[in-house]
N, C-alpha and C positions, 0 to 999 in steps of 0.2 A: 504494500500500500504506500506507494511513493508519490501520492498526489499532493498538490499544493493546497495549503490551507487558505481559504478565502473568507474574508469577512463579508457576509451577505449584505449588511447594512451599507457598507462602503461600495460594494458592487452595484447595488440598486441606485445609489446616489450617482455613481459614475455613469451608469447607463442613462439615467434621467438627464444628466448634464449633456451627454453626447446627443441625445434626441433633441434637447432644447437648442443646441448649437446647429443641428441640421435644419430645424425649423427656422431659426434666425437667418441662416444662409439663404434659404428659399425665399423668405420675406424680403431680404435685401435685394435679391434678383428681381422679385415681382414688383415691389413698391419703391425701391430705392432709386428712382429716377427724378431728375430735376423737372421743374415746370417747363423749361425750354425743350427738353427731350420729349416730354409728353405731348406738347403742342406740335412739335415737328412730326412725330409719329402720326398724330391725328390728321395733320395737313396732308401728309403723304398718302395715308389711307383714303382720304376724301378725293385726292387727285386720281388715285388708281381707280376708284369706283366711278368717277366721272368718265375716265377714258374707256372703261369697260362698258358703261352705258352708251357712250357715243358710237361704239362699234356694233351695237345690236342691229339686227336686221329689222326687227319689229319693235316699235316703241311700246311701252306699257300702256299708254292711253289708246293705242290702236287695238289692243287686245280686248278692250271692253266695248262690246256692241250692244 
């Protein structure tokens, strides 16, 4: 029986810290953008959508009869 002795309380705390760090990293990636970056992304998405709508063969208002 040459196993390593592990303090379960410390192991649980270490696991909780690691999970909290992973969640914090994900939140930094998701929400950690400046207002300028958010507005740039929004403008680019709107521009792409306008270009896509302009290349349609049928307009949405033509579909409603």
